[in-house]
C-alpha beads as a LAMMPS data file, in Angstrom:
LAMMPS data file: protein, C-alpha beads

113 atoms
112 bonds

1 atom types
1 bond types

-500.0 500.0 xlo xhi
-500.0 500.0 ylo yhi
-500.0 500.0 zlo zhi

Masses

1 110.0

Atoms # bond

1 1 1 -271.725 -208.595 17.816
2 1 1 -274.830 -207.237 15.867
3 1 1 -274.396 -205.886 11.733
4 1 1 -274.850 -202.059 13.563
5 1 1 -272.209 -202.335 16.332
6 1 1 -270.161 -203.923 13.492
7 1 1 -271.181 -201.001 11.230
8 1 1 -270.147 -198.234 14.509
9 1 1 -266.891 -200.449 14.841
10 1 1 -265.742 -199.906 10.427
11 1 1 -266.003 -195.972 10.659
12 1 1 -264.770 -195.697 13.921
13 1 1 -262.196 -197.495 12.415
14 1 1 -261.924 -194.755 9.650
15 1 1 -262.181 -192.135 11.462
16 1 1 -259.634 -193.694 14.104
17 1 1 -257.200 -193.981 10.800
18 1 1 -257.475 -190.689 9.487
19 1 1 -256.315 -189.127 11.768
20 1 1 -253.419 -191.120 13.105
21 1 1 -252.255 -192.131 9.286
22 1 1 -253.884 -189.412 6.926
23 1 1 -252.208 -189.773 4.080
24 1 1 -252.025 -194.441 4.082
25 1 1 -256.074 -193.867 5.151
26 1 1 -256.944 -190.864 2.281
27 1 1 -255.498 -192.936 -0.608
28 1 1 -257.396 -195.901 0.074
29 1 1 -260.429 -193.813 0.167
30 1 1 -260.285 -192.457 -2.524
31 1 1 -258.877 -195.848 -4.362
32 1 1 -261.881 -196.698 -3.047
33 1 1 -264.270 -193.622 -4.009
34 1 1 -262.333 -194.271 -7.869
35 1 1 -263.302 -197.955 -8.177
36 1 1 -267.123 -197.205 -7.250
37 1 1 -266.892 -193.945 -9.745
38 1 1 -266.790 -196.018 -13.069
39 1 1 -269.908 -196.041 -15.534
40 1 1 -270.574 -199.576 -16.716
41 1 1 -272.163 -201.076 -13.536
42 1 1 -274.747 -199.694 -11.749
43 1 1 -274.186 -199.409 -6.997
44 1 1 -276.937 -201.370 -6.534
45 1 1 -275.158 -203.999 -9.090
46 1 1 -270.888 -203.154 -7.586
47 1 1 -272.268 -203.772 -3.955
48 1 1 -274.153 -206.997 -4.502
49 1 1 -270.333 -208.002 -6.188
50 1 1 -268.685 -206.878 -2.919
51 1 1 -271.783 -208.825 -0.984
52 1 1 -270.251 -212.046 -2.226
53 1 1 -266.402 -211.059 -1.801
54 1 1 -266.818 -210.059 1.999
55 1 1 -268.285 -213.155 2.243
56 1 1 -266.033 -215.750 0.539
57 1 1 -263.261 -213.213 2.403
58 1 1 -265.357 -214.014 5.396
59 1 1 -265.069 -210.386 6.826
60 1 1 -268.127 -209.949 8.966
61 1 1 -267.334 -206.056 9.377
62 1 1 -267.228 -206.147 5.352
63 1 1 -270.359 -208.358 5.301
64 1 1 -272.547 -205.444 7.024
65 1 1 -270.683 -203.074 5.560
66 1 1 -272.065 -204.557 1.755
67 1 1 -275.186 -205.381 2.868
68 1 1 -276.188 -202.088 3.637
69 1 1 -274.721 -200.370 0.884
70 1 1 -276.720 -202.919 -1.188
71 1 1 -279.958 -202.008 0.047
72 1 1 -279.177 -198.381 -0.173
73 1 1 -278.558 -199.022 -3.336
74 1 1 -281.926 -200.628 -3.946
75 1 1 -280.883 -204.427 -4.059
76 1 1 -283.796 -206.805 -2.481
77 1 1 -283.121 -209.622 -0.052
78 1 1 -283.444 -211.862 -2.330
79 1 1 -281.119 -210.201 -4.540
80 1 1 -278.342 -210.041 -1.915
81 1 1 -278.852 -213.531 -1.292
82 1 1 -278.520 -214.675 -4.960
83 1 1 -274.969 -212.611 -5.173
84 1 1 -273.752 -214.415 -1.642
85 1 1 -274.644 -217.996 -2.991
86 1 1 -272.335 -216.930 -5.700
87 1 1 -269.891 -217.052 -3.252
88 1 1 -270.356 -219.998 -1.648
89 1 1 -270.506 -222.051 -5.285
90 1 1 -267.146 -220.235 -5.541
91 1 1 -266.044 -220.753 -1.604
92 1 1 -267.847 -223.575 -1.189
93 1 1 -267.976 -225.067 2.985
94 1 1 -266.328 -221.646 4.610
95 1 1 -268.120 -219.345 3.004
96 1 1 -272.194 -220.797 2.920
97 1 1 -271.280 -220.488 6.945
98 1 1 -271.094 -217.036 6.766
99 1 1 -274.737 -216.939 5.478
100 1 1 -275.732 -217.413 9.366
101 1 1 -274.139 -212.964 9.538
102 1 1 -275.136 -212.166 6.448
103 1 1 -278.794 -212.790 7.021
104 1 1 -278.671 -211.292 10.674
105 1 1 -277.870 -207.508 9.171
106 1 1 -280.239 -208.714 6.715
107 1 1 -282.838 -208.118 8.895
108 1 1 -281.222 -206.133 10.960
109 1 1 -281.376 -202.752 8.771
110 1 1 -284.857 -204.027 8.071
111 1 1 -285.093 -205.926 4.575
112 1 1 -288.172 -206.962 3.114
113 1 1 -288.697 -210.805 1.783

Bonds

1 1 1 2
2 1 2 3
3 1 3 4
4 1 4 5
5 1 5 6
6 1 6 7
7 1 7 8
8 1 8 9
9 1 9 10
10 1 10 11
11 1 11 12
12 1 12 13
13 1 13 14
14 1 14 15
15 1 15 16
16 1 16 17
17 1 17 18
18 1 18 19
19 1 19 20
20 1 20 21
21 1 21 22
22 1 22 23
23 1 23 24
24 1 24 25
25 1 25 26
26 1 26 27
27 1 27 28
28 1 28 29
29 1 29 30
30 1 30 31
31 1 31 32
32 1 32 33
33 1 33 34
34 1 34 35
35 1 35 36
36 1 36 37
37 1 37 38
38 1 38 39
39 1 39 40
40 1 40 41
41 1 41 42
42 1 42 43
43 1 43 44
44 1 44 45
45 1 45 46
46 1 46 47
47 1 47 48
48 1 48 49
49 1 49 50
50 1 50 51
51 1 51 52
52 1 52 53
53 1 53 54
54 1 54 55
55 1 55 56
56 1 56 57
57 1 57 58
58 1 58 59
59 1 59 60
60 1 60 61
61 1 61 62
62 1 62 63
63 1 63 64
64 1 64 65
65 1 65 66
66 1 66 67
67 1 67 68
68 1 68 69
69 1 69 70
70 1 70 71
71 1 71 72
72 1 72 73
73 1 73 74
74 1 74 75
75 1 75 76
76 1 76 77
77 1 77 78
78 1 78 79
79 1 79 80
80 1 80 81
81 1 81 82
82 1 82 83
83 1 83 84
84 1 84 85
85 1 85 86
86 1 86 87
87 1 87 88
88 1 88 89
89 1 89 90
90 1 90 91
91 1 91 92
92 1 92 93
93 1 93 94
94 1 94 95
95 1 95 96
96 1 96 97
97 1 97 98
98 1 98 99
99 1 99 100
100 1 100 101
101 1 101 102
102 1 102 103
103 1 103 104
104 1 104 105
105 1 105 106
106 1 106 107
107 1 107 108
108 1 108 109
109 1 109 110
110 1 110 111
111 1 111 112
112 1 112 113
């Protein structure tokens, strides 16, 4: 499955959950918005942190979502890879394997070398 397909799945899931469970989904989305609104870190830095966490959590949907977010926030391919390697350093071999979908997402979303 491609990174774009995973993003489509995320968006579809959120839309369905907003209809079926509006209170719970709305609360989660509001929490996300609040957590991302703090002024101390830039949007790019927050997305780089999220990339590392997504790799450590071994979540391919999260990887696609946050690689796209990091690129949209101005992160470079090397910055994203460096953030991902921080997860590998802390989480070991299993996190290393999740650099496969991360690199696929970088390629698919057009991250330059």
